[in-house]
C-alpha positions as CSV (number, residue, x, y, z in Angstrom):
1,M,3.7,27.7,-15.7
2,R,4.7,26.4,-12.4
3,L,3.3,29.5,-10.4
4,L,0.1,29.3,-12.0
5,Y,-0.1,25.4,-11.1
6,F,0.6,26.5,-7.7
7,E,-1.9,29.3,-7.1
8,Q,-4.3,27.3,-8.4
9,N,-3.1,24.7,-5.8
10,E,-2.2,21.8,-8.2
11,Y,0.9,21.4,-6.3
12,L,2.1,18.1,-7.8
13,Q,1.9,19.7,-11.3
14,A,4.0,22.3,-10.0
15,F,6.4,20.3,-8.3
16,H,7.0,18.0,-11.6
17,I,7.6,21.4,-13.4
18,K,10.1,23.1,-10.9
19,L,12.0,19.3,-11.1
20,E,12.2,19.4,-15.1
21,Q,13.3,23.4,-14.6
22,Q,16.0,22.1,-12.2
23,E,17.2,19.3,-14.6
24,I,17.6,21.4,-17.6
25,R,19.6,24.0,-15.6
26,S,21.6,21.1,-14.3
27,K,22.1,19.9,-18.2
28,Y,23.3,23.5,-19.1
29,R,25.8,23.5,-15.8
30,L,23.6,26.2,-14.4
31,Q,23.0,24.7,-11.0
32,A,23.9,21.1,-9.3
33,F,20.8,18.4,-9.7
34,I,19.4,15.6,-7.4
35,G,16.1,15.6,-8.6
36,A,13.7,13.0,-7.0
37,S,15.9,9.8,-8.4
38,R,16.6,7.0,-5.7
39,L,19.6,7.8,-3.8
40,Q,22.4,5.5,-3.1
41,S,22.7,3.1,0.2
42,P,24.9,5.4,2.6
43,Q,27.9,2.8,2.6
44,Q,30.3,5.6,3.4
45,I,28.1,7.4,6.5
46,I,28.5,3.3,7.5
47,D,32.0,3.3,7.2
48,R,32.8,6.5,9.0
49,C,30.8,5.4,12.2
50,L,32.7,2.1,12.0
51,E,36.1,3.5,12.1
52,S,34.7,6.0,15.0
53,G,33.5,3.1,17.2
54,K,29.4,4.2,17.3
55,S,27.5,1.8,18.8
56,K,24.7,0.6,16.5
57,A,22.3,2.7,17.8
58,E,24.2,5.6,16.9
59,I,24.3,4.5,13.0
60,V,20.9,3.8,12.9
61,E,20.2,7.0,14.2
62,K,22.9,8.6,11.7
63,I,21.5,6.7,8.7
64,E,17.8,8.1,9.8
65,A,18.7,11.4,10.1
66,D,20.7,11.8,6.7
67,S,18.0,10.0,5.1
68,G,15.9,13.3,5.3
69,R,13.0,10.7,6.3
70,S,13.9,10.5,10.1
71,Q,10.4,10.3,11.7
72,D,9.1,7.7,8.9
73,I,11.9,5.6,9.0
74,K,11.5,5.3,13.0
75,R,7.8,4.6,12.5
76,I,8.2,1.9,10.6
77,I,11.2,0.2,12.5
78,Q,8.9,0.5,15.4
79,R,6.3,-1.2,13.9
80,I,8.7,-3.8,12.9
81,G,9.3,-4.6,16.3
82,R,5.8,-4.9,17.1
83,P,4.5,-8.4,17.4
84,D,1.0,-7.6,16.6
85,C,2.0,-6.4,13.0
86,K,3.5,-9.1,10.9
87,L,2.6,-6.9,7.2
88,T,2.8,-3.6,6.6
89,I,1.9,-1.6,3.6
90,I,3.4,1.7,2.2
91,H,1.5,3.3,-0.6
92,G,1.6,6.6,-2.1
93,Q,1.9,8.5,-5.3
94,S,4.9,8.0,-8.1
95,G,7.7,10.0,-7.0
96,V,7.3,11.1,-3.5
97,G,10.4,8.9,-2.3
98,K,8.9,5.5,-1.2
99,S,12.1,3.8,-2.8
100,S,14.6,6.1,-1.7
101,M,13.3,6.4,1.5
102,I,13.6,2.2,1.5
103,Q,16.9,1.8,-0.2
104,S,18.6,4.5,1.3
105,G,17.3,4.9,4.8
106,L,15.2,1.8,5.9
107,V,17.5,-0.8,4.8
108,P,20.8,0.0,6.0
109,A,19.0,1.4,9.2
110,L,17.4,-2.2,9.3
111,Q,20.9,-3.8,9.2
112,F,22.1,-2.5,12.5
113,T,19.0,-2.8,14.2
114,T,18.3,-5.6,17.0
115,F,14.9,-6.4,18.7
116,E,15.2,-7.9,22.1
117,A,18.8,-9.6,21.0
118,R,17.8,-10.7,17.4
119,D,19.7,-9.1,14.7
120,V,17.6,-8.1,11.4
121,L,18.0,-9.7,7.9
122,P,16.2,-7.2,5.7
123,I,15.9,-9.0,1.9
124,L,15.0,-5.9,-0.7
125,L,13.3,-6.8,-3.8
126,Q,12.8,-4.7,-6.9
127,S,12.3,-7.0,-10.0
128,Y,9.8,-9.7,-9.8
129,N,10.8,-11.5,-13.2
130,N,11.6,-14.4,-11.3
131,W,11.2,-13.5,-7.4
132,A,12.1,-16.8,-5.9
133,R,15.5,-16.6,-7.6
134,D,16.2,-13.5,-6.3
135,C,14.8,-14.0,-2.9
136,G,17.1,-17.0,-2.2
137,K,20.0,-15.5,-3.7
138,Y,19.9,-13.0,-1.5
139,L,19.3,-15.3,1.2
140,R,21.5,-18.0,0.9
141,Q,24.7,-16.6,-1.1
142,S,26.9,-19.2,-0.8
143,D,24.3,-21.9,-1.8
144,P,21.2,-20.2,-3.3
145,I,18.2,-21.4,-3.4
146,D,15.0,-20.8,-5.8
147,T,11.9,-22.1,-4.8
148,P,9.4,-21.1,-2.7
149,T,9.5,-24.0,-0.7
150,A,13.6,-24.1,0.2
151,I,12.9,-20.4,0.7
152,L,10.5,-21.1,3.5
153,E,12.8,-23.9,4.9
154,Q,15.5,-21.2,4.9
155,L,13.0,-18.5,7.0
156,R,12.4,-21.1,9.5
157,L,16.4,-21.9,9.9
158,N,16.4,-17.9,10.6
159,Q,14.1,-18.1,13.2
160,D,15.8,-21.0,14.7
161,R,19.2,-18.9,14.9
162,N,17.3,-15.8,16.5
163,L,17.5,-14.0,13.2
164,L,14.5,-11.5,12.7
165,T,14.0,-11.5,8.4
166,V,12.1,-8.7,6.9
167,L,11.2,-9.4,3.4
168,I,10.8,-5.8,1.4
169,F,8.9,-6.0,-2.0
170,D,9.7,-2.1,-3.5
171,Q,8.0,-1.0,-6.3
172,F,5.5,-4.0,-6.0
173,E,3.2,-2.2,-8.9
174,E,5.9,-4.2,-11.0
175,F,4.7,-7.4,-10.1
176,F,1.3,-6.9,-11.7
177,F,2.9,-5.9,-15.1
178,T,4.9,-8.7,-14.6
179,Y,2.2,-11.1,-13.8
180,R,-0.5,-10.0,-15.8
181,D,-2.7,-13.5,-15.5
182,P,-4.2,-14.0,-11.9
183,S,-3.1,-17.4,-12.1
184,G,0.6,-16.5,-12.4
185,R,0.3,-14.2,-9.5
186,R,-0.8,-17.1,-6.9
187,E,2.5,-18.3,-6.5
188,L,3.9,-15.6,-4.7
189,Y,0.2,-14.9,-3.2
190,D,0.4,-18.1,-1.5
191,F,4.1,-18.0,-0.2
192,L,3.4,-14.8,1.1
193,A,0.5,-16.3,3.2
194,E,2.4,-19.2,4.2
195,C,5.6,-16.8,5.5
196,L,2.7,-14.6,7.4
197,N,0.9,-17.8,8.9
198,Q,3.6,-19.9,10.0
199,I,6.8,-18.1,10.9
200,S,6.8,-15.5,13.7
201,D,10.2,-14.1,13.3
202,L,9.4,-12.9,9.9
203,K,7.9,-9.1,8.6
204,I,6.6,-8.3,5.4
205,I,6.5,-4.6,3.4
206,L,4.6,-4.1,0.5
207,S,5.6,-0.6,-1.0
208,L,3.9,0.3,-4.0
209,R,1.8,3.1,-5.8
210,E,-1.8,4.1,-4.3
211,D,-3.4,3.7,-7.5
212,Y,-2.8,-0.2,-7.8
213,L,-3.6,-0.9,-4.1
214,F,-6.7,-2.0,-5.4
215,H,-4.4,-5.7,-7.0
216,L,-3.9,-6.3,-3.3
217,L,-7.9,-7.5,-2.8
218,E,-6.9,-10.3,-5.3
219,F,-4.3,-11.5,-2.5
220,N,-6.4,-11.1,0.0
221,R,-9.3,-13.2,-1.9
222,A,-6.9,-16.1,-3.1
223,T,-5.5,-16.8,0.0
224,N,-5.9,-17.5,3.6
225,L,-4.8,-14.4,5.8
226,S,-6.4,-14.9,9.2
227,I,-3.3,-14.0,10.8
228,I,-4.2,-10.6,9.6
229,D,-7.9,-11.1,10.0
230,N,-8.1,-11.6,6.2
231,D,-8.2,-7.7,6.0
232,I,-5.2,-6.7,4.0
233,L,-5.9,-3.2,3.3
234,T,-6.8,-2.6,7.1
235,K,-5.5,0.6,8.9
236,K,-3.2,-1.9,11.3
237,S,-1.7,-2.5,8.1
238,A,-1.2,0.1,5.9
239,I,1.3,2.9,6.2
240,T,0.0,6.1,4.2
241,W,3.6,7.3,2.3
242,E,2.6,10.7,0.5
243,I,3.6,14.1,0.3
244,S,1.2,16.6,1.9
245,Q,0.2,19.8,0.1
246,F,2.4,21.6,3.1
247,Q,5.0,19.7,2.4
248,M,4.9,20.3,-1.3
249,R,5.1,24.3,-0.7
250,K,8.1,23.7,0.9
251,L,9.6,21.6,-1.6
252,L,8.3,24.1,-4.3
253,F,10.3,26.7,-2.7
254,K,13.4,25.5,-1.2
255,H,15.1,27.0,-4.2
């Protein structure tokens, strides 16, 4: 069946069948299986690098290399370092590795990245039931905050301390599942707009499935996004994250 799909250029279907085959083999101890699940943060790699006295730049390079997405991570980090790139949108089909790249490559790499003597504080959110509480907890663990106003004040303090904060909203389609009524989404929209318009040492990354991109137009209409010319889906903002047919062919015949 997989070969039939492949011969008909249905690479994605063939890829999913291959994953199912590998999972079955693993279940019955026929082969080890990692699959398309999210990788864990490479803490052991970081610990070894620190023990051996490697520099921050060397640690970042090692994290990027071990993630398997070195060029993509480099590209995003370069964007974060640009003053004219306040917002980055990563989108692609479900299962192509967006969350793996962010969680196991981008976030740990940012922790050891500096921009013009500014350290970077990446904040990763993947659940949106209480986004303000979670964001506030990561920003100030000793004395957690849980309101957009308090979070904005902490972000300004970070800026005063020469700290670049990167807010990463991964699996952002889940936000639209959680808040189905547009009125319930307004609080986050207003918060993000204030972040973009008022805090210079702050970057925002939204990562979501490409079939949910159209929801961002609602964000665009509901707020003032003059900092990005009120065009959230401009090519200046968006990064396409997808597996090309050539990459899919390599994955299909890797084993």
